[in-house]
C-alpha positions in Angstrom: 2.6 24.3 1.7 -0.8 25.1 -0.5 -4.3 24.0 0.8 -4.2 21.3 -2.1 -1.2 20.3 -0.8 -2.2 19.9 3.0 -5.5 18.3 1.6 -2.9 15.4 -0.4 -0.8 14.6 2.9 -4.0 14.6 4.9 -5.8 11.8 2.6 -1.7 10.0 2.5 -2.0 10.5 5.7 -5.6 8.5 6.3 -4.7 6.2 3.9 -1.7 5.4 5.6 -3.1 4.9 8.4 -6.1 2.7 7.5 -3.6 0.5 5.6 -1.7 -0.1 8.9 -5.0 -0.9 11.1 -6.1 -3.3 8.2 -2.5 -5.5 8.5 -3.2 -5.7 12.1 -6.7 -6.9 11.6 -5.5 -9.6 9.1 -3.5 -11.1 11.8 -5.6 -12.0 13.8 -6.9 -15.5 13.3 -10.3 -17.4 15.5 -9.5 -21.2 17.1 -13.2 -21.7 14.8 -15.8 -19.6 12.4 -16.1 -16.9 15.4 -15.1 -13.8 14.0 -17.9 -11.1 13.2 -17.6 -8.8 10.3 -20.1 -6.3 10.2 -20.3 -3.7 7.4 -23.0 -0.7 7.8 -23.7 1.6 5.0 -24.5 5.3 5.7 -28.0 5.6 6.3 -28.8 2.7 7.1 -31.3 1.4 9.8 -29.3 0.9 13.1 -32.6 -0.8 14.2 -32.4 -3.2 11.6 -29.2 -4.3 11.7 -29.7 -4.8 15.4 -32.4 -7.0 14.9 -30.3 -9.5 12.2 -28.1 -9.9 14.8 -30.6 -10.4 17.7 -32.0 -13.6 15.1 -27.8 -14.4 14.7 -27.6 -14.2 18.4 -30.9 -16.9 18.8 -29.3 -18.8 15.9 -25.5 -19.1 17.1 -26.9 -20.3 20.8 -27.1 -23.7 19.1 -23.4 -23.9 18.2 -22.1 -27.2 18.9 -18.7 -26.3 20.4 -19.1 -24.6 23.8 -15.9 -22.5 23.6 -16.7 -21.2 19.9 -20.6 -20.9 21.2 -19.5 -18.2 24.7 -16.7 -16.4 21.6 -19.2 -16.2 19.2 -22.7 -15.1 22.1 -19.9 -12.9 23.8 -18.6 -10.9 20.3 -22.9 -10.7 19.5 -23.3 -9.2 22.6 -20.5 -6.7 22.9 -21.7 -5.4 18.7 -25.3 -4.7 20.3 -23.9 -2.9 23.5 -22.1 -0.6 21.1 -24.6 -0.2 18.5 -26.4 1.6 20.8 -24.4 4.6 20.8 -25.6 5.2 17.4 -29.0 6.7 16.5 -27.8 5.9 12.4 -24.3 5.3 10.9 -21.6 7.9 10.7 -21.8 10.0 6.7 -19.8 7.3 5.0 -20.7 4.2 7.2 -18.8 2.0 10.3 -16.7 -1.4 9.4 -17.0 -3.3 13.0 -15.2 -6.6 13.7 -15.2 -8.7 16.6 -14.3 -11.3 18.5 -11.7 -13.6 20.5 -8.5 -12.3 20.2 -6.7 -14.5 22.9 -3.8 -16.3 21.3 -4.4 -19.2 24.3 -7.3 -21.6 23.4 -8.1 -21.8 27.2 -8.7 -18.2 27.3 -11.5 -15.6 26.3 -10.3 -12.1 25.0 -13.0 -10.4 23.3 -12.6 -7.3 21.4 -14.2 -4.8 19.6 -12.4 -3.1 16.7 -14.2 -0.4 13.9 -13.3 1.7 10.9 -15.1 4.4 9.9 -13.9 4.7 5.8 -12.4 8.0 4.1 -15.2 7.4 1.6 -18.8 5.7 1.9 -18.9 1.9 2.2 -20.8 0.6 -0.3 -22.9 -2.5 0.7 -24.6 -4.0 4.1 -22.8 -7.2 4.7 -22.7 -9.6 8.5 -19.7 -12.4 8.5 -19.0 -15.2 11.1 -15.7 -16.8 9.8 -12.3 -17.5 11.3 -10.3 -14.2 10.1 -12.2 -10.9 9.6 -13.5 -9.9 6.4 -11.1 -7.0 5.5 -11.9 -7.0 1.0 -14.2 -4.1 1.0 -11.5 -1.7 2.7 -9.0 -2.3 1.0 -10.9 -0.2 -2.1 -9.8 2.6 0.5 -6.3 1.8 0.5 -5.6 2.2 -3.4 -3.2 5.4 -4.3 -5.2 8.5 -5.8 -3.1 8.5 -9.2 -3.0 5.6 -11.4 -0.6 5.7 -14.0 -0.1 3.1 -17.7 2.7 1.9 -19.1 3.6 0.6 -22.5 6.7 -0.8 -23.4 7.0 -1.4 -27.1 8.8 -2.8 -30.4 8.7 -4.4 -33.4 7.8 -7.7 -32.5 6.5 -7.4 -28.0 4.4 -5.1 -26.3 4.8 -5.3 -22.8 1.7 -3.0 -20.5 1.9 -2.2 -16.9 0.6 -0.2 -14.3 1.8 2.2 -12.1 0.0 2.6 -8.9 1.3 4.7 -6.1 4.8 2.9 -5.7 3.5 -0.3 -6.6 4.7 -1.4 -10.8 2.8 -4.4 -12.2 2.8 -6.0 -15.1 -0.7 -6.4 -16.9 -0.3 -7.8 -20.4 2.2 -8.8 -22.6 1.6 -9.1 -26.7 3.6 -10.9 -29.2 4.0 -9.9 -32.9 3.6 -13.0 -35.8 4.1 -10.6 -38.4 6.5 -12.8 -40.5 10.5 -12.0 -40.6 11.7 -9.4 -42.8 13.7 -12.2 -44.7 12.8 -14.9 -46.1 14.4 -17.8 -48.4 11.8 -17.8 -51.3 8.7 -19.4 -52.3 6.7 -15.8 -53.4 7.9 -12.6 -54.6 9.6 -9.9 -52.6 6.8 -7.5 -52.8 3.8 -10.4 -51.6 5.8 -11.9 -49.2 6.7 -7.4 -47.9 2.7 -7.2 -48.0 2.4 -10.0 -45.5 4.7 -8.7 -43.3 3.2 -5.4 -43.5 -0.7 -6.9 -42.3 1.2 -8.3 -39.4 2.8 -5.7 -38.1 -1.2 -3.7 -38.9 -2.3 -6.7 -37.1 0.4 -7.1 -34.2 -0.6 -2.4 -33.0 -4.2 -3.6 -33.0 -3.7 -5.9 -30.9 -1.3 -3.8 -28.6 -4.4 -1.3 -28.8 -6.9 -3.1 -28.2 -4.6 -4.1 -25.0 -4.6 -0.6 -24.2 -8.6 -0.5 -24.4 -8.6 -2.9 -21.9 -6.1 -2.7 -19.6 -6.2 1.2 -19.3 -9.1 2.8 -20.7 -11.5 2.4 -17.7 -9.1 2.3 -14.3 -9.9 4.3 -11.6 -7.7 7.1 -10.8 -6.2 6.3 -14.0 -3.6 9.9 -15.0 -2.4 8.7 -18.6 0.3 6.7 -20.4 3.8 7.1 -20.7 5.2 5.2 -23.8 8.2 4.1 -24.2 10.5 1.1 -26.5 13.5 1.3 -28.8 13.4 3.6 -32.3 10.8 5.2 -34.1 8.3 2.0 -33.7 6.4 3.5 -30.6 6.0 6.6 -32.7 4.4 4.8 -35.5 2.6 3.4 -33.3 0.8 6.4 -31.5 0.5 8.2 -34.8 -1.5 5.5 -35.9 -5.0 5.7 -34.1 -4.7 2.0 -32.9 -6.7 2.7 -29.4 -9.3 4.8 -27.5 -9.0 8.4 -27.7 -10.0 8.8 -24.5 -6.5 7.4 -23.3 -4.3 10.3 -22.8 -0.7 9.6 -23.5 1.6 11.4 -20.9 4.8 11.3 -23.3 7.4 8.8 -24.9 11.2 7.8 -24.2 13.2 5.6 -25.7 14.6 2.3 -24.1 16.6 -0.3 -25.1 13.4 -3.3 -24.3 10.1 -3.6 -24.6 9.5 -6.2 -21.9 9.8 -5.6 -18.1 13.0 -4.8 -18.3 11.8 -2.0 -20.8 9.4 -0.9 -18.3 11.7 -0.4 -15.2 13.9 1.6 -18.0 11.4 3.5 -18.5 10.5 4.4 -15.3 14.1 5.0 -14.4 13.2 8.3 -16.9 9.8 9.3 -16.1 11.6 12.2 -14.0 9.8 15.0 -16.3 7.1 13.4 -17.5 6.1 12.8 -13.7 8.1 15.1 -11.8 5.7 15.3 -9.1 4.5 11.3 -9.5 5.1 9.5 -5.8 7.8 6.9 -7.0 9.6 9.2 -9.0 9.8 11.7 -6.1 10.7 8.9 -3.5 13.6 7.3 -5.5 14.9 11.2 -5.4 14.4 11.8 -2.0 16.0 8.8 -1.1 18.8 9.0 -3.4 19.8 12.5 -1.8 19.3 11.0 1.5 21.8 8.1 0.7 24.2 10.8 -1.2 24.8 13.5 2.3 24.8 9.8 4.2 28.1 8.4 2.2 29.6 12.4 2.2 28.7 13.0 5.5 27.1 15.7 4.7 23.2 16.7 5.7 21.9 13.5 6.8 21.5 11.8 9.7 20.1 8.2 10.6 19.1 6.0 13.7 17.1 6.1 16.2 19.1 8.2 18.6 21.0 10.1 16.2 17.5 11.2 14.7 15.5 11.8 18.1 18.7 14.4 18.8 18.6 16.0 15.4 14.7 16.5 15.9 15.2 17.9 19.5 17.2 20.6 18.2 15.1 21.5 15.6 17.8 20.4 13.0 16.1 18.0 10.7 14.2 19.6 7.1 12.5 16.1 6.2 12.3 13.2 8.6 12.0 9.8 6.1 10.3 6.8 7.4 10.0 3.6 6.6 6.0 2.4 5.7 7.0 -0.8 7.4 9.1 0.5 10.0 7.9 -1.2 13.5 10.0 0.4 16.2 8.5 0.6 19.8 11.1 2.6 22.6 10.5 -0.1 25.7 10.9 1.3 28.9 11.3 -1.6 31.9 12.4 -3.6 35.1 14.4 -6.2 35.7 12.8 -8.7 37.8 16.4 -10.0 38.7 18.7 -6.8 39.8 16.2 -4.5 40.0 17.6 -2.3 37.4 15.1 0.4 35.3 16.2 0.9 31.3 14.6 1.4 28.1 15.6 -0.2 24.9 14.6 0.1 21.0 12.5 -3.0 19.6 12.4 -3.3 15.7 9.6 -6.1 15.5 6.7 -7.6 17.8 9.1 -11.0 18.3 12.0 -9.5 19.0 12.2 -9.6 23.2 14.0 -7.2 25.9 16.1 -8.5 28.2 18.4 -7.2 31.0 22.3 -6.7 31.0 22.5 -9.5 33.6 20.2 -11.9 31.7 16.9 -11.6 34.0 13.5 -11.2 32.8 11.9 -8.0 33.1 8.4 -6.3 33.5 7.2 -3.5 31.0 7.1 -0.5 32.5 5.8 1.5 29.4 5.8 0.3 25.2 5.5 3.8 23.1 5.0 3.7 19.5 7.8 5.7 17.7 6.8 6.4 14.3 3.8 7.7 15.9 6.0 10.0 18.6 8.7 11.0 15.7 5.8 12.0 13.5 4.6 14.2 16.0 7.7 15.7 17.1 8.6 16.4 13.7 5.5 18.6 13.1 6.3 20.4 16.2 9.4 21.2 15.2 8.0 22.3 11.8 9.9 18.9 9.7 8.2 17.7 6.7 7.8 13.4 7.2 8.0 11.5 4.1 6.7 7.9 4.3 9.1 5.4 2.1 8.0 2.8 0.6 9.4 -0.5 0.6 7.9 -1.5 -2.9 11.1 0.1 -5.0 14.9 -0.8 -4.5 15.5 2.4 -2.8 12.5 2.1 -0.3 14.1 -1.6 0.3 17.4 -0.3 1.2 16.7 2.2 2.6 14.7 0.4 5.6 17.1 -2.7 5.3 20.6 -0.7 5.3 19.5 2.3 7.7 16.8 0.7 9.6 14.0 2.5 8.1 14.7 5.9 9.8 16.4 8.9 8.8 16.6 12.9 8.2 17.8 15.4 5.7 19.0 18.5 8.0 18.4 22.0 7.7 22.7 22.7 9.0 
């Protein structure tokens, strides 16, 4: 693996971990406006932040609800104590989230979380609300590469953005040019001129839509154009869009609506051989073919663990939405100890005798599997659920599988 590939892998792992932390924080809700979000940009004086927090502490003493008041005061105290460890913010700044996370209204469990982002924070912000303010961090979770897609024919055009593995329709343009056939009332030559003028206006509006949707998009790598017949070639040769928009390629499709966008997606292998969604599609298809044919693939937590421990795994596949924990427990009724795997936070572990259990150990198996794969020289690929293939992998194979060496 080259240094660039290693760097890309690390960036993707960091982005995935940040998305996971944000998702966990997004689930937390306060019983009132008692969850504090604090963003400190690089080089911002810590003393100024502490002064602002002490002023907020004085104002919070006036909150009428005793429970909310105590929770806010407790959260502010946690932040002030935490900031004593810093002479200045980290290189990229820091985001701090504090508040009562107890689900029992009569109890207080004040926790502090912090995130140091992969790139500098651009704002200084304090907010107290019923949920954490996470929007400023979302920019750091966006994929590194973005592609524009245009499906066009003589009457309609659809524009979309391919962001990592997610396709998003952003605009639709309809031609108002007259039909090529008419019932009289004007000469054929005059009518043909009206058709040509209408087509020209239509192409100009498509070009304007491309400029508007594709030109200033961060991390835009280029645009792929598809459509039936020669229309796309005429449009591309006409200079209707800004010269700064890079056309990566063109493909033939039967449609120019949303179906045309997905037709283009199906034909991207040659143009975007290294693009995430295309790589993922080919990888999942290879895995499923091997499973169906009884080839070099396996799935399921126990089977994959056995293959990893035997160093048989070439590539470990894990769904990005996979929740998989190994629970070691002891039954309160029969005293038996055992272990079980759970696939959601809501799933309950119960002994075979029907008794309630005490949790002895709770292990995040996604992290455990990733570490085991790296220690045995296996590659790790995370599969999105934003594609049909990724959704099938999660629902049909529980989000865990492996391509084997032998």
